[in-house]
C-alpha positions as CSV (number, residue, x, y, z in Angstrom):
1,X,-94.3,-7.4,40.7
2,X,-91.5,-6.7,43.0
3,X,-91.6,-10.1,44.5
4,X,-91.6,-11.8,41.1
5,X,-88.5,-9.8,40.1
6,X,-86.8,-10.9,43.3
7,X,-87.6,-14.6,42.6
8,X,-86.3,-14.3,39.1
9,X,-83.0,-12.8,40.3
10,X,-82.6,-15.6,42.9
11,X,-83.1,-18.2,40.2
12,X,-80.5,-16.5,38.0
13,X,-78.0,-16.5,40.8
14,X,-78.6,-20.2,41.5
15,X,-78.1,-21.1,37.8
16,X,-74.9,-19.1,37.6
17,X,-73.5,-20.8,40.7
18,X,-74.4,-24.2,39.3
19,X,-72.6,-23.4,36.0
20,X,-69.5,-22.2,37.9
21,X,-69.5,-25.5,39.9
22,X,-69.8,-27.6,36.8
23,X,-67.0,-25.7,35.1
24,X,-64.6,-26.2,38.0
25,X,-65.6,-29.9,38.2
26,X,-65.0,-30.3,34.4
27,X,-61.6,-28.6,34.7
28,X,-60.6,-30.9,37.6
29,X,-61.9,-33.9,35.6
30,X,-59.9,-32.9,32.5
31,X,-56.6,-32.4,34.5
32,X,-57.1,-35.7,36.4
33,X,-58.1,-37.4,33.2
34,X,-54.9,-36.3,31.4
35,X,-52.8,-37.5,34.4
36,X,-54.7,-40.8,34.3
37,X,-54.1,-41.2,30.5
38,X,-50.3,-40.5,31.0
39,X,-50.1,-43.0,33.9
40,X,-52.1,-45.6,31.9
41,X,-49.8,-45.2,28.9
42,X,-46.8,-45.7,31.2
43,X,-48.4,-48.7,32.8
44,X,-49.2,-50.2,29.4
45,X,-45.7,-49.5,28.1
46,X,-44.1,-51.2,31.1
47,X,-46.6,-54.1,31.0
48,X,-45.9,-54.6,27.2
49,X,-42.2,-54.7,28.0
50,X,-42.7,-57.3,30.7
51,X,-45.0,-59.3,28.4
52,X,-42.5,-59.2,25.5
53,X,-39.7,-60.3,27.8
54,X,-41.8,-63.2,29.1
55,X,-42.7,-64.1,25.6
56,X,-39.1,-64.2,24.6
57,X,-38.2,-66.4,27.5
58,X,-41.1,-68.8,26.7
59,X,-40.1,-68.9,23.0
60,X,-36.5,-69.7,23.9
61,X,-37.7,-72.4,26.3
62,X,-40.1,-73.8,23.6
63,X,-37.3,-73.7,21.0
64,X,-34.9,-75.5,23.3
65,X,-37.5,-78.2,24.3
66,X,-38.5,-78.6,20.6
67,X,-34.9,-79.0,19.6
68,X,-34.3,-81.4,22.4
69,X,-37.3,-83.5,21.4
70,X,-36.2,-83.5,17.8
71,X,-32.7,-84.6,18.8
72,X,-34.1,-87.3,21.1
73,X,-36.4,-88.5,18.3
74,X,-33.6,-88.6,15.9
75,X,-31.4,-90.5,18.3
76,X,-34.2,-93.0,19.1
77,X,-35.0,-93.5,15.5
78,X,-31.4,-94.0,14.6
79,X,-31.1,-96.6,17.3
80,X,-34.3,-98.4,16.3
81,X,-34.5,-97.8,12.6
82,X,-32.4,-95.7,10.3
83,X,-34.1,-92.5,8.9
84,X,-34.8,-92.2,5.2
85,X,-33.7,-89.2,3.1
86,X,-37.3,-87.9,3.0
87,X,-37.6,-88.2,6.7
88,X,-34.5,-86.2,7.3
89,X,-35.6,-83.5,4.9
90,X,-39.0,-83.2,6.7
91,X,-37.3,-82.9,10.1
92,X,-35.0,-80.2,8.7
93,X,-38.0,-78.3,7.3
94,X,-39.9,-78.5,10.6
95,X,-36.9,-77.1,12.4
96,X,-36.5,-74.2,9.8
97,X,-40.2,-73.4,10.1
98,X,-40.0,-73.2,13.9
99,X,-37.0,-70.9,13.6
100,X,-38.7,-68.7,11.1
101,X,-41.7,-68.4,13.4
102,X,-39.5,-67.3,16.3
103,X,-37.8,-64.7,14.0
104,X,-41.2,-63.3,12.9
105,X,-42.3,-63.0,16.6
106,X,-39.1,-61.1,17.4
107,X,-39.6,-58.7,14.5
108,X,-43.2,-58.1,15.5
109,X,-42.1,-57.3,19.1
110,X,-39.5,-54.9,17.8
111,X,-42.1,-53.1,15.6
112,X,-44.4,-52.7,18.6
113,X,-41.5,-51.2,20.6
114,X,-40.7,-48.8,17.8
115,X,-44.4,-47.8,17.5
116,X,-44.7,-47.0,21.3
117,X,-41.4,-45.1,21.3
118,X,-42.4,-43.0,18.3
119,X,-45.7,-42.2,20.0
120,X,-43.9,-41.2,23.1
121,X,-41.6,-38.8,21.2
122,X,-44.6,-37.2,19.4
123,X,-46.2,-36.4,22.8
124,X,-43.1,-34.5,23.8
125,X,-43.5,-30.8,23.4
126,X,-41.1,-29.0,21.0
127,X,-38.9,-26.5,22.8
128,X,-39.2,-22.9,21.4
129,X,-36.0,-21.0,20.2
130,X,-34.3,-19.1,22.9
131,X,-33.4,-15.5,22.7
132,X,-29.7,-16.3,22.3
133,X,-30.4,-18.6,19.4
134,X,-32.5,-16.0,17.6
135,X,-29.6,-13.4,18.0
136,X,-27.1,-15.9,16.5
137,X,-29.4,-16.6,13.5
138,X,-29.9,-12.9,12.9
139,X,-26.1,-12.3,13.0
140,X,-25.5,-15.1,10.5
141,X,-28.1,-13.8,8.1
142,X,-26.8,-10.2,8.4
143,X,-23.2,-11.4,7.8
144,X,-24.1,-13.4,4.7
145,X,-26.2,-10.6,3.2
146,X,-23.4,-8.0,3.8
147,X,-20.8,-10.4,2.2
148,X,-23.0,-10.9,-0.8
149,X,-23.4,-7.1,-1.2
150,X,-19.7,-6.5,-0.8
151,X,-18.8,-9.2,-3.3
152,X,-20.8,-7.8,-6.1
153,X,-19.8,-4.2,-5.5
154,X,-16.8,-2.4,-7.1
155,X,-15.3,-1.7,-3.7
156,X,-14.2,-5.3,-3.4
157,X,-12.1,-5.2,-6.6
158,X,-8.4,-4.4,-6.9
159,X,-8.0,-0.8,-8.2
160,X,-4.1,-0.6,-8.3
161,X,-1.8,-3.5,-9.1
162,X,2.0,-3.1,-8.5
163,X,5.0,-5.4,-8.7
164,X,8.4,-4.8,-7.1
165,X,11.8,-6.7,-7.2
166,X,11.2,-8.6,-10.4
167,X,13.9,-8.5,-13.1
168,X,13.6,-11.6,-15.3
169,X,9.8,-11.8,-15.2
170,X,7.7,-8.8,-16.4
171,X,4.9,-7.4,-14.3
172,X,2.3,-8.9,-16.6
173,X,3.9,-12.4,-16.2
174,X,3.9,-12.1,-12.4
175,X,0.2,-11.1,-12.5
176,X,-0.5,-14.1,-14.8
177,X,1.3,-16.5,-12.4
178,X,-0.7,-15.1,-9.4
179,X,-3.9,-15.2,-11.5
180,X,-4.8,-11.7,-10.5
181,X,-6.3,-8.7,-12.3
182,X,-8.3,-5.6,-11.6
183,X,-11.4,-7.7,-11.4
184,X,-9.9,-9.8,-8.5
185,X,-11.6,-9.4,-5.1
186,X,-9.0,-7.8,-2.9
187,X,-9.8,-9.1,0.5
188,X,-11.7,-12.3,-0.5
189,X,-8.6,-14.0,-2.1
190,X,-6.1,-15.0,0.6
191,X,-2.5,-13.8,0.2
192,X,-1.1,-17.2,0.9
193,X,-2.8,-18.6,-2.1
194,X,-1.4,-16.0,-4.4
195,X,2.1,-16.5,-2.9
196,X,2.0,-20.2,-3.4
197,X,1.0,-19.7,-7.1
198,X,4.0,-17.5,-7.8
199,X,6.5,-19.6,-5.7
200,X,6.0,-22.6,-8.0
201,X,8.5,-21.0,-10.4
202,X,12.0,-22.2,-9.7
203,X,13.6,-18.8,-10.4
204,X,11.4,-17.2,-7.7
205,X,13.1,-17.2,-4.3
206,X,10.6,-15.3,-2.1
207,X,7.2,-13.7,-2.5
208,X,5.1,-11.4,-0.3
209,X,1.7,-9.8,-0.9
210,X,0.7,-6.5,0.6
211,X,-2.9,-5.1,0.5
212,X,-4.1,-1.7,1.4
213,X,-7.2,0.3,0.4
214,X,-7.8,-1.1,-3.1
215,X,-4.0,-1.6,-3.9
216,X,-2.2,-4.9,-4.1
217,X,1.6,-4.9,-4.2
218,X,3.5,-8.1,-5.1
219,X,7.1,-8.1,-3.8
220,X,9.2,-10.6,-5.6
221,X,12.8,-11.8,-4.9
222,X,14.4,-13.7,-7.8
223,X,17.5,-15.9,-7.9
224,X,20.3,-13.9,-9.6
225,X,20.8,-15.1,-13.2
226,X,24.3,-15.1,-14.7
227,X,23.2,-16.1,-18.2
228,X,21.7,-19.0,-20.2
229,X,23.2,-22.1,-21.9
230,X,21.8,-24.5,-24.5
231,X,21.9,-28.3,-23.9
232,X,20.1,-30.9,-26.0
233,X,18.0,-28.2,-27.7
234,X,16.7,-26.9,-24.4
235,X,17.6,-23.5,-22.9
236,X,18.6,-23.3,-19.2
237,X,19.2,-20.3,-16.9
238,X,22.4,-20.5,-14.8
239,X,22.1,-18.7,-11.5
240,X,25.0,-17.4,-9.3
241,X,24.1,-20.2,-6.8
242,X,24.8,-22.9,-9.4
243,X,21.2,-23.8,-10.2
244,X,20.2,-24.7,-13.7
245,X,16.5,-23.9,-14.5
246,X,14.7,-25.0,-17.6
247,X,13.3,-22.0,-19.6
248,X,9.7,-22.5,-20.6
249,X,8.6,-21.4,-24.1
250,X,6.4,-18.6,-22.6
251,X,9.6,-16.9,-21.1
252,X,12.2,-17.4,-23.9
253,X,11.8,-13.8,-24.9
254,X,13.1,-12.7,-21.5
255,X,16.5,-14.1,-22.3
256,X,17.4,-11.1,-24.4
257,X,18.9,-9.3,-21.4
258,X,21.1,-12.3,-20.4
259,X,24.5,-13.4,-21.9
260,X,24.9,-16.7,-23.7
261,X,27.2,-19.1,-21.9
262,X,28.7,-21.6,-24.4
263,X,31.6,-24.0,-24.6
264,X,31.6,-25.0,-20.8
265,X,31.1,-28.5,-19.4
266,X,29.2,-29.0,-16.2
267,X,32.3,-28.9,-13.9
268,X,33.4,-25.6,-15.5
269,X,30.0,-24.0,-15.0
270,X,30.1,-24.9,-11.3
271,X,33.6,-23.4,-11.0
272,X,32.3,-20.2,-12.8
273,X,29.5,-19.9,-10.3
274,X,31.7,-20.6,-7.3
275,X,34.2,-17.9,-8.4
276,X,31.4,-15.3,-8.8
277,X,29.8,-16.1,-5.5
278,X,32.6,-14.2,-3.8
279,X,31.3,-11.0,-5.3
280,X,27.6,-12.0,-5.2
281,X,26.5,-8.9,-3.4
282,X,28.3,-6.6,-5.8
283,X,27.0,-8.2,-9.0
284,X,24.3,-6.1,-10.6
285,X,21.8,-6.7,-13.4
286,X,23.2,-3.7,-15.3
287,X,26.6,-5.4,-15.4
288,X,25.1,-8.7,-16.7
289,X,23.2,-6.8,-19.4
290,X,26.6,-5.4,-20.6
291,X,27.8,-8.9,-21.3
292,X,26.9,-10.5,-24.7
293,X,28.6,-13.9,-24.4
294,X,30.7,-15.9,-21.9
295,X,33.1,-18.4,-23.5
296,X,36.2,-20.4,-22.3
297,X,39.6,-19.1,-23.5
298,X,43.1,-20.5,-23.3
299,X,46.4,-18.5,-23.4
300,X,50.0,-19.4,-23.2
301,X,50.1,-18.7,-19.4
302,X,46.6,-19.9,-18.4
303,X,44.7,-22.7,-20.2
304,X,41.5,-22.1,-18.2
305,X,40.8,-18.4,-18.8
306,X,37.3,-17.0,-19.5
307,X,36.4,-14.4,-22.1
308,X,33.5,-12.0,-21.6
309,X,32.4,-10.6,-25.0
310,X,30.7,-7.3,-24.1
311,X,27.8,-5.7,-26.0
312,X,29.9,-2.5,-26.5
313,X,32.5,-4.4,-28.5
314,X,35.1,-4.8,-25.8
315,X,36.4,-8.1,-24.5
316,X,37.4,-8.9,-20.9
317,X,39.7,-11.8,-20.2
318,X,40.1,-13.3,-16.7
319,X,41.1,-16.5,-14.9
320,X,38.8,-18.1,-12.4
321,X,40.9,-16.6,-9.5
322,X,40.5,-13.0,-10.9
323,X,36.8,-13.1,-11.8
324,X,35.9,-10.9,-8.7
325,X,37.4,-7.9,-10.6
326,X,34.6,-8.1,-13.2
327,X,32.5,-5.9,-10.9
328,X,34.9,-3.0,-11.7
329,X,34.2,-3.1,-15.4
330,X,31.7,-0.2,-15.2
331,X,34.4,2.0,-13.5
332,X,37.0,1.2,-16.1
333,X,34.5,1.7,-19.0
334,X,34.5,5.5,-18.3
335,X,38.3,5.7,-18.7
336,X,38.5,3.7,-22.0
337,X,39.3,5.5,-25.2
338,X,38.4,3.9,-28.5
339,X,36.3,0.8,-29.3
340,X,37.0,-2.9,-29.2
341,X,39.4,-2.8,-26.3
342,X,40.8,-5.9,-24.6
343,X,41.0,-5.9,-20.8
344,X,42.7,-8.4,-18.5
345,X,41.5,-8.7,-14.9
346,X,44.3,-8.8,-12.3
347,X,42.9,-9.4,-8.8
348,X,46.3,-9.8,-7.2
349,X,47.2,-6.2,-8.0
350,X,43.5,-5.0,-8.0
351,X,44.0,-3.8,-11.6
352,X,42.2,-4.0,-14.9
353,X,44.9,-3.9,-17.6
354,X,44.2,-2.7,-21.2
355,X,46.3,-4.7,-23.7
356,X,46.6,-5.1,-27.4
357,X,44.0,-7.7,-28.5
358,X,46.6,-9.3,-30.7
359,X,48.9,-9.9,-27.8
360,X,46.3,-11.5,-25.5
361,X,48.2,-14.8,-25.6
362,X,51.4,-13.1,-24.5
363,X,52.6,-13.8,-20.9
364,X,53.3,-11.1,-18.4
365,X,57.0,-12.0,-18.4
366,X,57.1,-11.4,-22.1
367,X,55.3,-8.0,-21.7
368,X,57.9,-6.9,-19.2
369,X,60.7,-7.8,-21.5
370,X,59.1,-5.9,-24.3
371,X,58.6,-2.9,-22.1
372,X,62.3,-2.7,-21.0
373,X,63.4,-3.1,-24.6
374,X,61.1,-0.3,-25.7
375,X,62.2,2.1,-22.9
376,X,65.9,1.5,-24.0
377,X,65.1,3.0,-27.5
378,X,65.1,6.8,-27.5
379,X,62.7,7.1,-30.5
380,X,60.1,4.8,-28.9
381,X,57.8,5.0,-25.9
382,X,55.9,2.4,-24.0
383,X,52.1,2.9,-23.7
384,X,50.8,1.4,-20.4
385,X,47.2,1.5,-21.5
386,X,47.7,-0.6,-24.6
387,X,50.9,-2.4,-23.4
388,X,52.5,-1.6,-26.7
389,X,55.7,0.1,-27.8
390,X,54.9,3.2,-29.9
391,X,56.9,5.4,-32.1
392,X,57.1,9.0,-30.6
393,X,56.4,10.6,-34.0
394,X,53.5,8.4,-34.7
395,X,52.1,9.2,-31.2
396,X,52.2,12.9,-32.0
397,X,50.3,12.2,-35.2
398,X,47.8,10.2,-33.2
399,X,47.4,13.1,-30.8
400,X,46.5,15.4,-33.7
401,X,43.8,12.9,-34.6
402,X,42.3,13.1,-31.2
403,X,40.8,16.5,-32.1
404,X,38.9,14.8,-34.8
405,X,37.7,12.2,-32.3
406,X,36.5,14.9,-30.0
407,X,34.5,16.4,-32.8
408,X,33.0,13.0,-33.5
409,X,32.1,12.7,-29.8
410,X,30.3,16.0,-30.0
411,X,28.4,14.6,-32.9
412,X,27.4,11.4,-31.0
413,X,26.3,13.6,-28.1
414,X,24.2,15.6,-30.4
415,X,22.7,12.3,-31.8
416,X,21.7,11.1,-28.3
417,X,20.2,14.5,-27.5
418,X,18.2,14.4,-30.8
419,X,17.0,10.9,-30.0
420,X,15.6,12.1,-26.7
421,X,13.2,14.4,-28.7
422,X,11.9,11.5,-30.9
423,X,8.3,10.6,-30.1
424,X,7.5,7.7,-32.4
425,X,8.9,4.9,-30.2
426,X,7.1,1.6,-30.5
427,X,7.7,-1.6,-28.6
428,X,9.5,-4.3,-30.6
429,X,8.7,-7.8,-29.3
430,X,11.7,-9.4,-31.2
431,X,14.4,-7.2,-29.5
432,X,12.6,-6.3,-26.3
433,X,13.5,-2.6,-26.9
434,X,11.5,0.3,-28.2
435,X,12.3,1.2,-31.8
436,X,11.9,4.5,-33.7
437,X,10.9,3.9,-37.3
438,X,12.1,7.4,-38.3
439,X,15.5,7.3,-36.6
440,X,16.1,3.5,-36.9
441,X,17.5,3.3,-33.3
442,X,16.5,1.3,-30.3
443,X,15.8,2.6,-26.8
444,X,15.7,0.8,-23.4
445,X,13.5,3.0,-21.0
446,X,14.7,1.0,-17.9
447,X,18.3,2.1,-18.3
448,X,17.6,5.1,-20.6
449,X,20.2,3.7,-23.1
450,X,20.0,4.0,-26.9
451,X,21.2,1.1,-29.1
452,X,22.0,0.5,-32.7
453,X,22.1,-2.9,-34.3
454,X,25.7,-3.7,-35.5
455,X,25.6,-6.3,-38.3
456,X,29.3,-6.9,-38.0
457,X,28.9,-8.4,-34.5
458,X,25.3,-9.5,-35.0
459,X,24.2,-7.8,-31.8
460,X,23.0,-4.5,-30.4
461,X,25.6,-1.9,-29.5
462,X,24.9,0.8,-26.9
463,X,25.4,4.4,-28.0
464,X,27.8,6.4,-25.8
465,X,29.3,9.9,-26.0
466,X,32.4,8.2,-27.3
467,X,30.7,6.7,-30.4
């Protein structure tokens, strides 16, 4: 039994050794077989190339010889006997058929080449993605996903909108020009795009956008408007730089704060702008708002004067050379007594003279003569404020009446203080002010000034402590 078991074990070892030998042989055969297949394919491909080149050369030689034979036949036939029309056509058909056969052969050779090249590409192994490429793809996917999440979240929207530096345009109009609202994505809309949208308006000089933590601030710099004039049924804004800008229908209500300029030709408008450019830095929007109308005026000593009709009822007269003194109107306004005063600007003496409105056409020389004659009379006295000769007795009577004026001033002061307690102010689109239905007065919150509509002048008149 022991010997039999030993024999069986020996047989098993022999079989295992044979199997291992066969496996190694098969592996060697497979490797060598693959190498032989690749070499055979290369050899076939190169042989096909050579064969196709040889075919091409043969075809070209055949075509050349055939064409030469045809030409020789034609020449011999022409020498011996002239060809018929039918013979010519047959010759041409034969030539075209031979050419077509050559073209077909070339196309078949090209197809074979394409077939072998395609097979060669298919045998090439596809390169796997590198570690760097996978990192880049992951980063792109993460960036796109985070952007999509941020876009649809409330954190991407504008929470606070602010506008600075605008006078002619309202805040809402600036937002409409920029096409922004509280639903606008703060960081996804470029500032340059918003600035270009607003800068399209001719009255806008400069725009800058500032963004910070949910807040967007639009800083606007406008050209300084002097007023507006009407030409051919169209309204134009005149700036201090001499630019004329057409007013669109959407912004016609904004003209309520600007004076009407009428009666000037184009040359006079340019002269007006050039004269005011000297005090360009001192001009303020508050001063322009005080002017109701600017019209040309001629007097006995200056045919090219300008009259400023003020909203408070006063009138200011000036020549082009003295226009720089208009900036001092607010200073003089506090010293005036009474309404509907007439002022003459004198830049030479840096003075603003108050004169009698009836004597506006009187020259300075005539005023001096009247003053000397008045001072020579003991019963009369010259008033420098009104440039008139007054009777001393009448002046004393007028002083008595000042007490009554003071009491009326106290009443007007009480009126303004009472208007400050009114709480039914509503915005009036026609006037641009807030109106109180109970008090029937108007209020401008920007300057904190109260107005009443004066039907005698057909315009709004500001309430002061002197009213």
